[in-house]
mmCIF file of the N, C-alpha and C atoms, coordinates in Angstrom:
data_MODEL
# 
_entry.id   MODEL 
# 
loop_
_atom_site.group_PDB 
_atom_site.id 
_atom_site.type_symbol 
_atom_site.label_atom_id 
_atom_site.label_alt_id 
_atom_site.label_comp_id 
_atom_site.label_asym_id 
_atom_site.label_entity_id 
_atom_site.label_seq_id 
_atom_site.pdbx_PDB_ins_code 
_atom_site.Cartn_x 
_atom_site.Cartn_y 
_atom_site.Cartn_z 
_atom_site.occupancy 
_atom_site.B_iso_or_equiv 
_atom_site.pdbx_formal_charge 
_atom_site.auth_seq_id 
_atom_site.auth_comp_id 
_atom_site.auth_asym_id 
_atom_site.auth_atom_id 
_atom_site.pdbx_PDB_model_num 
ATOM 1   N N  . MET A 1 1  ? -12.879 2.063   3.073   1.00 0.00 ? 1  MET A N  1 
ATOM 2   C CA . MET A 1 1  ? -12.162 1.391   2.014   1.00 0.00 ? 1  MET A CA 1 
ATOM 3   C C  . MET A 1 1  ? -11.081 0.520   2.632   1.00 0.00 ? 1  MET A C  1 
ATOM 4   N N  . ALA A 1 2  ? -11.013 -0.709  2.229   1.00 0.00 ? 2  ALA A N  1 
ATOM 5   C CA . ALA A 1 2  ? -9.992  -1.630  2.718   1.00 0.00 ? 2  ALA A CA 1 
ATOM 6   C C  . ALA A 1 2  ? -8.678  -1.398  1.981   1.00 0.00 ? 2  ALA A C  1 
ATOM 7   N N  . LEU A 1 3  ? -7.577  -1.648  2.670   1.00 0.00 ? 3  LEU A N  1 
ATOM 8   C CA . LEU A 1 3  ? -6.260  -1.553  2.040   1.00 0.00 ? 3  LEU A CA 1 
ATOM 9   C C  . LEU A 1 3  ? -5.998  -2.843  1.274   1.00 0.00 ? 3  LEU A C  1 
ATOM 10  N N  . ASP A 1 4  ? -5.491  -2.727  0.066   1.00 0.00 ? 4  ASP A N  1 
ATOM 11  C CA . ASP A 1 4  ? -5.302  -3.876  -0.814  1.00 0.00 ? 4  ASP A CA 1 
ATOM 12  C C  . ASP A 1 4  ? -3.858  -3.912  -1.314  1.00 0.00 ? 4  ASP A C  1 
ATOM 13  N N  . LYS A 1 5  ? -3.082  -4.893  -0.835  1.00 0.00 ? 5  LYS A N  1 
ATOM 14  C CA . LYS A 1 5  ? -1.674  -4.980  -1.210  1.00 0.00 ? 5  LYS A CA 1 
ATOM 15  C C  . LYS A 1 5  ? -1.498  -5.205  -2.708  1.00 0.00 ? 5  LYS A C  1 
ATOM 16  N N  . ALA A 1 6  ? -2.342  -6.033  -3.303  1.00 0.00 ? 6  ALA A N  1 
ATOM 17  C CA . ALA A 1 6  ? -2.213  -6.321  -4.738  1.00 0.00 ? 6  ALA A CA 1 
ATOM 18  C C  . ALA A 1 6  ? -2.483  -5.073  -5.575  1.00 0.00 ? 6  ALA A C  1 
ATOM 19  N N  . ALA A 1 7  ? -3.495  -4.315  -5.202  1.00 0.00 ? 7  ALA A N  1 
ATOM 20  C CA . ALA A 1 7  ? -3.816  -3.095  -5.946  1.00 0.00 ? 7  ALA A CA 1 
ATOM 21  C C  . ALA A 1 7  ? -2.706  -2.054  -5.787  1.00 0.00 ? 7  ALA A C  1 
ATOM 22  N N  . LEU A 1 8  ? -2.155  -1.938  -4.582  1.00 0.00 ? 8  LEU A N  1 
ATOM 23  C CA . LEU A 1 8  ? -1.070  -0.983  -4.364  1.00 0.00 ? 8  LEU A CA 1 
ATOM 24  C C  . LEU A 1 8  ? 0.174   -1.410  -5.137  1.00 0.00 ? 8  LEU A C  1 
ATOM 25  N N  . LYS A 1 9  ? 0.449   -2.712  -5.179  1.00 0.00 ? 9  LYS A N  1 
ATOM 26  C CA . LYS A 1 9  ? 1.590   -3.221  -5.957  1.00 0.00 ? 9  LYS A CA 1 
ATOM 27  C C  . LYS A 1 9  ? 1.465   -2.808  -7.416  1.00 0.00 ? 9  LYS A C  1 
ATOM 28  N N  . GLU A 1 10 ? 0.283   -2.992  -8.002  1.00 0.00 ? 10 GLU A N  1 
ATOM 29  C CA . GLU A 1 10 ? 0.069   -2.633  -9.408  1.00 0.00 ? 10 GLU A CA 1 
ATOM 30  C C  . GLU A 1 10 ? 0.254   -1.144  -9.637  1.00 0.00 ? 10 GLU A C  1 
ATOM 31  N N  . ARG A 1 11 ? -0.198  -0.353  -8.683  1.00 0.00 ? 11 ARG A N  1 
ATOM 32  C CA . ARG A 1 11 ? -0.062  1.102   -8.799  1.00 0.00 ? 11 ARG A CA 1 
ATOM 33  C C  . ARG A 1 11 ? 1.413   1.511   -8.755  1.00 0.00 ? 11 ARG A C  1 
ATOM 34  N N  . ILE A 1 12 ? 2.176   0.897   -7.839  1.00 0.00 ? 12 ILE A N  1 
ATOM 35  C CA . ILE A 1 12 ? 3.606   1.190   -7.726  1.00 0.00 ? 12 ILE A CA 1 
ATOM 36  C C  . ILE A 1 12 ? 4.342   0.729   -8.979  1.00 0.00 ? 12 ILE A C  1 
ATOM 37  N N  . ALA A 1 13 ? 4.040   -0.488  -9.453  1.00 0.00 ? 13 ALA A N  1 
ATOM 38  C CA . ALA A 1 13 ? 4.681   -1.004  -10.666 1.00 0.00 ? 13 ALA A CA 1 
ATOM 39  C C  . ALA A 1 13 ? 4.386   -0.099  -11.854 1.00 0.00 ? 13 ALA A C  1 
ATOM 40  N N  . SER A 1 14 ? 3.174   0.403   -11.926 1.00 0.00 ? 14 SER A N  1 
ATOM 41  C CA . SER A 1 14 ? 2.798   1.316   -13.008 1.00 0.00 ? 14 SER A CA 1 
ATOM 42  C C  . SER A 1 14 ? 3.630   2.597   -12.947 1.00 0.00 ? 14 SER A C  1 
ATOM 43  N N  . GLU A 1 15 ? 3.870   3.097   -11.745 1.00 0.00 ? 15 GLU A N  1 
ATOM 44  C CA . GLU A 1 15 ? 4.697   4.299   -11.582 1.00 0.00 ? 15 GLU A CA 1 
ATOM 45  C C  . GLU A 1 15 ? 6.134   4.027   -12.017 1.00 0.00 ? 15 GLU A C  1 
ATOM 46  N N  . PHE A 1 16 ? 6.660   2.842   -11.685 1.00 0.00 ? 16 PHE A N  1 
ATOM 47  C CA . PHE A 1 16 ? 8.004   2.475   -12.148 1.00 0.00 ? 16 PHE A CA 1 
ATOM 48  C C  . PHE A 1 16 ? 8.046   2.440   -13.672 1.00 0.00 ? 16 PHE A C  1 
ATOM 49  N N  . MET A 1 17 ? 7.022   1.894   -14.290 1.00 0.00 ? 17 MET A N  1 
ATOM 50  C CA . MET A 1 17 ? 6.972   1.813   -15.750 1.00 0.00 ? 17 MET A CA 1 
ATOM 51  C C  . MET A 1 17 ? 6.908   3.212   -16.360 1.00 0.00 ? 17 MET A C  1 
ATOM 52  N N  . ASN A 1 18 ? 6.197   4.121   -15.710 1.00 0.00 ? 18 ASN A N  1 
ATOM 53  C CA . ASN A 1 18 ? 6.145   5.511   -16.185 1.00 0.00 ? 18 ASN A CA 1 
ATOM 54  C C  . ASN A 1 18 ? 7.524   6.171   -16.162 1.00 0.00 ? 18 ASN A C  1 
ATOM 55  N N  . LEU A 1 19 ? 8.391   5.660   -15.285 1.00 0.00 ? 19 LEU A N  1 
ATOM 56  C CA . LEU A 1 19 ? 9.761   6.184   -15.193 1.00 0.00 ? 19 LEU A CA 1 
ATOM 57  C C  . LEU A 1 19 ? 10.712  5.478   -16.156 1.00 0.00 ? 19 LEU A C  1 
ATOM 58  N N  . GLY A 1 20 ? 10.188  4.511   -16.910 1.00 0.00 ? 20 GLY A N  1 
ATOM 59  C CA . GLY A 1 20 ? 11.006  3.827   -17.908 1.00 0.00 ? 20 GLY A CA 1 
ATOM 60  C C  . GLY A 1 20 ? 11.423  2.420   -17.549 1.00 0.00 ? 20 GLY A C  1 
ATOM 61  N N  . ALA A 1 21 ? 11.034  1.914   -16.391 1.00 0.00 ? 21 ALA A N  1 
ATOM 62  C CA . ALA A 1 21 ? 11.379  0.551   -15.997 1.00 0.00 ? 21 ALA A CA 1 
ATOM 63  C C  . ALA A 1 21 ? 10.536  -0.451  -16.783 1.00 0.00 ? 21 ALA A C  1 
ATOM 64  N N  . SER A 1 22 ? 11.019  -1.691  -16.842 1.00 0.00 ? 22 SER A N  1 
ATOM 65  C CA . SER A 1 22 ? 10.294  -2.745  -17.546 1.00 0.00 ? 22 SER A CA 1 
ATOM 66  C C  . SER A 1 22 ? 9.944   -3.876  -16.582 1.00 0.00 ? 22 SER A C  1 
ATOM 67  N N  . ARG A 1 23 ? 8.747   -4.398  -16.720 1.00 0.00 ? 23 ARG A N  1 
ATOM 68  C CA . ARG A 1 23 ? 8.326   -5.542  -15.912 1.00 0.00 ? 23 ARG A CA 1 
ATOM 69  C C  . ARG A 1 23 ? 8.707   -6.861  -16.574 1.00 0.00 ? 23 ARG A C  1 
ATOM 70  N N  . GLN A 1 24 ? 9.221   -6.797  -17.781 1.00 0.00 ? 24 GLN A N  1 
ATOM 71  C CA . GLN A 1 24 ? 9.565   -7.990  -18.555 1.00 0.00 ? 24 GLN A CA 1 
ATOM 72  C C  . GLN A 1 24 ? 11.040  -8.332  -18.373 1.00 0.00 ? 24 GLN A C  1 
ATOM 73  N N  . GLY A 1 25 ? 11.370  -9.590  -18.596 1.00 0.00 ? 25 GLY A N  1 
ATOM 74  C CA . GLY A 1 25 ? 12.764  -10.017 -18.564 1.00 0.00 ? 25 GLY A CA 1 
ATOM 75  C C  . GLY A 1 25 ? 13.132  -10.693 -17.264 1.00 0.00 ? 25 GLY A C  1 
ATOM 76  N N  . GLU A 1 26 ? 14.075  -11.595 -17.350 1.00 0.00 ? 26 GLU A N  1 
ATOM 77  C CA . GLU A 1 26 ? 14.436  -12.392 -16.178 1.00 0.00 ? 26 GLU A CA 1 
ATOM 78  C C  . GLU A 1 26 ? 15.137  -11.583 -15.092 1.00 0.00 ? 26 GLU A C  1 
ATOM 79  N N  . HIS A 1 27 ? 15.671  -10.423 -15.423 1.00 0.00 ? 27 HIS A N  1 
ATOM 80  C CA . HIS A 1 27 ? 16.393  -9.623  -14.440 1.00 0.00 ? 27 HIS A CA 1 
ATOM 81  C C  . HIS A 1 27 ? 15.562  -8.450  -13.901 1.00 0.00 ? 27 HIS A C  1 
ATOM 82  N N  . SER A 1 28 ? 14.304  -8.360  -14.288 1.00 0.00 ? 28 SER A N  1 
ATOM 83  C CA . SER A 1 28 ? 13.459  -7.263  -13.833 1.00 0.00 ? 28 SER A CA 1 
ATOM 84  C C  . SER A 1 28 ? 13.073  -7.451  -12.367 1.00 0.00 ? 28 SER A C  1 
ATOM 85  N N  . TRP A 1 29 ? 13.260  -6.394  -11.607 1.00 0.00 ? 29 TRP A N  1 
ATOM 86  C CA . TRP A 1 29 ? 12.883  -6.392  -10.197 1.00 0.00 ? 29 TRP A CA 1 
ATOM 87  C C  . TRP A 1 29 ? 11.630  -5.550  -9.946  1.00 0.00 ? 29 TRP A C  1 
ATOM 88  N N  . VAL A 1 30 ? 11.002  -5.078  -10.989 1.00 0.00 ? 30 VAL A N  1 
ATOM 89  C CA . VAL A 1 30 ? 9.865   -4.164  -10.815 1.00 0.00 ? 30 VAL A CA 1 
ATOM 90  C C  . VAL A 1 30 ? 8.767   -4.795  -9.966  1.00 0.00 ? 30 VAL A C  1 
ATOM 91  N N  . ASP A 1 31 ? 8.317   -5.994  -10.315 1.00 0.00 ? 31 ASP A N  1 
ATOM 92  C CA . ASP A 1 31 ? 7.219   -6.616  -9.561  1.00 0.00 ? 31 ASP A CA 1 
ATOM 93  C C  . ASP A 1 31 ? 7.623   -6.950  -8.128  1.00 0.00 ? 31 ASP A C  1 
ATOM 94  N N  . ARG A 1 32 ? 8.826   -7.477  -7.949  1.00 0.00 ? 32 ARG A N  1 
ATOM 95  C CA . ARG A 1 32 ? 9.267   -7.833  -6.593  1.00 0.00 ? 32 ARG A CA 1 
ATOM 96  C C  . ARG A 1 32 ? 9.451   -6.596  -5.727  1.00 0.00 ? 32 ARG A C  1 
ATOM 97  N N  . LEU A 1 33 ? 10.019  -5.554  -6.298  1.00 0.00 ? 33 LEU A N  1 
ATOM 98  C CA . LEU A 1 33 ? 10.212  -4.315  -5.557  1.00 0.00 ? 33 LEU A CA 1 
ATOM 99  C C  . LEU A 1 33 ? 8.871   -3.653  -5.241  1.00 0.00 ? 33 LEU A C  1 
ATOM 100 N N  . ALA A 1 34 ? 7.974   -3.642  -6.209  1.00 0.00 ? 34 ALA A N  1 
ATOM 101 C CA . ALA A 1 34 ? 6.636   -3.062  -5.992  1.00 0.00 ? 34 ALA A CA 1 
ATOM 102 C C  . ALA A 1 34 ? 5.894   -3.824  -4.904  1.00 0.00 ? 34 ALA A C  1 
ATOM 103 N N  . GLN A 1 35 ? 6.005   -5.158  -4.883  1.00 0.00 ? 35 GLN A N  1 
ATOM 104 C CA . GLN A 1 35 ? 5.336   -5.969  -3.861  1.00 0.00 ? 35 GLN A CA 1 
ATOM 105 C C  . GLN A 1 35 ? 5.924   -5.684  -2.484  1.00 0.00 ? 35 GLN A C  1 
ATOM 106 N N  . ALA A 1 36 ? 7.246   -5.578  -2.400  1.00 0.00 ? 36 ALA A N  1 
ATOM 107 C CA . ALA A 1 36 ? 7.891   -5.296  -1.115  1.00 0.00 ? 36 ALA A CA 1 
ATOM 108 C C  . ALA A 1 36 ? 7.470   -3.935  -0.570  1.00 0.00 ? 36 ALA A C  1 
ATOM 109 N N  . ILE A 1 37 ? 7.412   -2.939  -1.431  1.00 0.00 ? 37 ILE A N  1 
ATOM 110 C CA . ILE A 1 37 ? 6.995   -1.602  -1.005  1.00 0.00 ? 37 ILE A CA 1 
ATOM 111 C C  . ILE A 1 37 ? 5.538   -1.613  -0.560  1.00 0.00 ? 37 ILE A C  1 
ATOM 112 N N  . ALA A 1 38 ? 4.670   -2.241  -1.347  1.00 0.00 ? 38 ALA A N  1 
ATOM 113 C CA . ALA A 1 38 ? 3.247   -2.309  -0.997  1.00 0.00 ? 38 ALA A CA 1 
ATOM 114 C C  . ALA A 1 38 ? 3.048   -3.017  0.341   1.00 0.00 ? 38 ALA A C  1 
ATOM 115 N N  . ASN A 1 39 ? 3.736   -4.136  0.537   1.00 0.00 ? 39 ASN A N  1 
ATOM 116 C CA . ASN A 1 39 ? 3.610   -4.872  1.801   1.00 0.00 ? 39 ASN A CA 1 
ATOM 117 C C  . ASN A 1 39 ? 4.054   -4.006  2.974   1.00 0.00 ? 39 ASN A C  1 
ATOM 118 N N  . GLY A 1 40 ? 5.198   -3.352  2.840   1.00 0.00 ? 40 GLY A N  1 
ATOM 119 C CA . GLY A 1 40 ? 5.714   -2.520  3.924   1.00 0.00 ? 40 GLY A CA 1 
ATOM 120 C C  . GLY A 1 40 ? 4.808   -1.353  4.261   1.00 0.00 ? 40 GLY A C  1 
ATOM 121 N N  . VAL A 1 41 ? 4.304   -0.678  3.247   1.00 0.00 ? 41 VAL A N  1 
ATOM 122 C CA . VAL A 1 41 ? 3.431   0.478   3.471   1.00 0.00 ? 41 VAL A CA 1 
ATOM 123 C C  . VAL A 1 41 ? 2.138   0.050   4.166   1.00 0.00 ? 41 VAL A C  1 
ATOM 124 N N  . ILE A 1 42 ? 1.487   -0.967  3.645   1.00 0.00 ? 42 ILE A N  1 
ATOM 125 C CA . ILE A 1 42 ? 0.204   -1.394  4.220   1.00 0.00 ? 42 ILE A CA 1 
ATOM 126 C C  . ILE A 1 42 ? 0.398   -1.991  5.611   1.00 0.00 ? 42 ILE A C  1 
ATOM 127 N N  . ASP A 1 43 ? 1.439   -2.790  5.815   1.00 0.00 ? 43 ASP A N  1 
ATOM 128 C CA . ASP A 1 43 ? 1.700   -3.346  7.149   1.00 0.00 ? 43 ASP A CA 1 
ATOM 129 C C  . ASP A 1 43 ? 1.948   -2.239  8.166   1.00 0.00 ? 43 ASP A C  1 
ATOM 130 N N  . GLU A 1 44 ? 2.696   -1.212  7.777   1.00 0.00 ? 44 GLU A N  1 
ATOM 131 C CA . GLU A 1 44 ? 2.967   -0.087  8.676   1.00 0.00 ? 44 GLU A CA 1 
ATOM 132 C C  . GLU A 1 44 ? 1.680   0.670   9.013   1.00 0.00 ? 44 GLU A C  1 
ATOM 133 N N  . ILE A 1 45 ? 0.857   0.914   8.022   1.00 0.00 ? 45 ILE A N  1 
ATOM 134 C CA . ILE A 1 45 ? -0.411  1.615   8.265   1.00 0.00 ? 45 ILE A CA 1 
ATOM 135 C C  . ILE A 1 45 ? -1.296  0.801   9.202   1.00 0.00 ? 45 ILE A C  1 
ATOM 136 N N  . GLN A 1 46 ? -1.428  -0.486  8.931   1.00 0.00 ? 46 GLN A N  1 
ATOM 137 C CA . GLN A 1 46 ? -2.292  -1.323  9.764   1.00 0.00 ? 46 GLN A CA 1 
ATOM 138 C C  . GLN A 1 46 ? -1.761  -1.480  11.184  1.00 0.00 ? 46 GLN A C  1 
ATOM 139 N N  . ALA A 1 47 ? -0.457  -1.434  11.360  1.00 0.00 ? 47 ALA A N  1 
ATOM 140 C CA . ALA A 1 47 ? 0.123   -1.590  12.690  1.00 0.00 ? 47 ALA A CA 1 
ATOM 141 C C  . ALA A 1 47 ? 0.030   -0.323  13.526  1.00 0.00 ? 47 ALA A C  1 
ATOM 142 N N  . ASN A 1 48 ? 0.061   0.845   12.873  1.00 0.00 ? 48 ASN A N  1 
ATOM 143 C CA . ASN A 1 48 ? 0.219   2.076   13.646  1.00 0.00 ? 48 ASN A CA 1 
ATOM 144 C C  . ASN A 1 48 ? -0.830  3.158   13.427  1.00 0.00 ? 48 ASN A C  1 
ATOM 145 N N  . ALA A 1 49 ? -1.577  3.113   12.354  1.00 0.00 ? 49 ALA A N  1 
ATOM 146 C CA . ALA A 1 49 ? -2.512  4.204   12.059  1.00 0.00 ? 49 ALA A CA 1 
ATOM 147 C C  . ALA A 1 49 ? -3.766  4.111   12.925  1.00 0.00 ? 49 ALA A C  1 
ATOM 148 N N  . GLU A 1 50 ? -4.230  5.264   13.333  1.00 0.00 ? 50 GLU A N  1 
ATOM 149 C CA . GLU A 1 50 ? -5.471  5.359   14.101  1.00 0.00 ? 50 GLU A CA 1 
ATOM 150 C C  . GLU A 1 50 ? -6.340  6.462   13.515  1.00 0.00 ? 50 GLU A C  1 
ATOM 151 N N  . VAL A 1 51 ? -7.626  6.267   13.599  1.00 0.00 ? 51 VAL A N  1 
ATOM 152 C CA . VAL A 1 51 ? -8.591  7.267   13.142  1.00 0.00 ? 51 VAL A CA 1 
ATOM 153 C C  . VAL A 1 51 ? -9.350  7.754   14.366  1.00 0.00 ? 51 VAL A C  1 
ATOM 154 N N  . GLN A 1 52 ? -9.431  9.065   14.515  1.00 0.00 ? 52 GLN A N  1 
ATOM 155 C CA . GLN A 1 52 ? -10.158 9.630   15.643  1.00 0.00 ? 52 GLN A CA 1 
ATOM 156 C C  . GLN A 1 52 ? -11.505 10.159  15.173  1.00 0.00 ? 52 GLN A C  1 
ATOM 157 N N  . VAL A 1 53 ? -12.554 9.638   15.770  1.00 0.00 ? 53 VAL A N  1 
ATOM 158 C CA . VAL A 1 53 ? -13.914 10.132  15.529  1.00 0.00 ? 53 VAL A CA 1 
ATOM 159 C C  . VAL A 1 53 ? -14.239 11.000  16.733  1.00 0.00 ? 53 VAL A C  1 
ATOM 160 N N  . THR A 1 54 ? -14.480 12.282  16.486  1.00 0.00 ? 54 THR A N  1 
ATOM 161 C CA . THR A 1 54 ? -14.578 13.235  17.594  1.00 0.00 ? 54 THR A CA 1 
ATOM 162 C C  . THR A 1 54 ? -16.002 13.520  18.069  1.00 0.00 ? 54 THR A C  1 
ATOM 163 N N  . SER A 1 55 ? -16.996 13.025  17.357  1.00 0.00 ? 55 SER A N  1 
ATOM 164 C CA . SER A 1 55 ? -18.359 13.302  17.803  1.00 0.00 ? 55 SER A CA 1 
ATOM 165 C C  . SER A 1 55 ? -19.278 12.150  17.435  1.00 0.00 ? 55 SER A C  1 
ATOM 166 N N  . GLY A 1 56 ? -20.459 12.190  18.000  1.00 0.00 ? 56 GLY A N  1 
ATOM 167 C CA . GLY A 1 56 ? -21.459 11.170  17.677  1.00 0.00 ? 56 GLY A CA 1 
ATOM 168 C C  . GLY A 1 56 ? -21.326 9.935   18.560  1.00 0.00 ? 56 GLY A C  1 
ATOM 169 N N  . SER A 1 57 ? -22.207 8.989   18.314  1.00 0.00 ? 57 SER A N  1 
ATOM 170 C CA . SER A 1 57 ? -22.245 7.781   19.150  1.00 0.00 ? 57 SER A CA 1 
ATOM 171 C C  . SER A 1 57 ? -21.043 6.869   18.910  1.00 0.00 ? 57 SER A C  1 
ATOM 172 N N  . SER A 1 58 ? -20.318 7.087   17.830  1.00 0.00 ? 58 SER A N  1 
ATOM 173 C CA . SER A 1 58 ? -19.136 6.261   17.523  1.00 0.00 ? 58 SER A CA 1 
ATOM 174 C C  . SER A 1 58 ? -17.836 6.963   17.883  1.00 0.00 ? 58 SER A C  1 
ATOM 175 N N  . SER A 1 59 ? -17.904 8.018   18.684  1.00 0.00 ? 59 SER A N  1 
ATOM 176 C CA . SER A 1 59 ? -16.689 8.757   18.996  1.00 0.00 ? 59 SER A CA 1 
ATOM 177 C C  . SER A 1 59 ? -15.674 7.852   19.672  1.00 0.00 ? 59 SER A C  1 
ATOM 178 N N  . GLY A 1 60 ? -14.425 8.117   19.379  1.00 0.00 ? 60 GLY A N  1 
ATOM 179 C CA . GLY A 1 60 ? -13.341 7.320   19.939  1.00 0.00 ? 60 GLY A CA 1 
ATOM 180 C C  . GLY A 1 60 ? -12.207 7.210   18.959  1.00 0.00 ? 60 GLY A C  1 
ATOM 181 N N  . THR A 1 61 ? -11.229 6.360   19.271  1.00 0.00 ? 61 THR A N  1 
ATOM 182 C CA . THR A 1 61 ? -10.079 6.139   18.427  1.00 0.00 ? 61 THR A CA 1 
ATOM 183 C C  . THR A 1 61 ? -10.105 4.702   17.937  1.00 0.00 ? 61 THR A C  1 
ATOM 184 N N  . TYR A 1 62 ? -9.921  4.519   16.628  1.00 0.00 ? 62 TYR A N  1 
ATOM 185 C CA . TYR A 1 62 ? -10.030 3.201   16.023  1.00 0.00 ? 62 TYR A CA 1 
ATOM 186 C C  . TYR A 1 62 ? -8.775  2.898   15.200  1.00 0.00 ? 62 TYR A C  1 
ATOM 187 N N  . LYS A 1 63 ? -8.352  1.635   15.211  1.00 0.00 ? 63 LYS A N  1 
ATOM 188 C CA . LYS A 1 63 ? -7.234  1.174   14.404  1.00 0.00 ? 63 LYS A CA 1 
ATOM 189 C C  . LYS A 1 63 ? -7.668  1.091   12.945  1.00 0.00 ? 63 LYS A C  1 
ATOM 190 N N  . VAL A 1 64 ? -6.722  1.296   12.039  1.00 0.00 ? 64 VAL A N  1 
ATOM 191 C CA . VAL A 1 64 ? -6.973  1.139   10.597  1.00 0.00 ? 64 VAL A CA 1 
ATOM 192 C C  . VAL A 1 64 ? -6.700  -0.318  10.247  1.00 0.00 ? 64 VAL A C  1 
ATOM 193 N N  . GLU A 1 65 ? -7.599  -0.931  9.509   1.00 0.00 ? 65 GLU A N  1 
ATOM 194 C CA . GLU A 1 65 ? -7.439  -2.341  9.132   1.00 0.00 ? 65 GLU A CA 1 
ATOM 195 C C  . GLU A 1 65 ? -7.250  -2.501  7.653   1.00 0.00 ? 65 GLU A C  1 
# 
């Protein structure tokens, strides 16, 4: 499964809305904050996460993309 910043942003924004935040209005930071969090999380995972396959012809360590 590929990591998707837009999908993660929507999921985070939805969680903020569940807590009572609003995505509407000129002063709402929900979308901008959700986008910043999604970008940071996915960038960190892609930069540092590794998957170890311990057996079979594909054994080895692979970066997460």
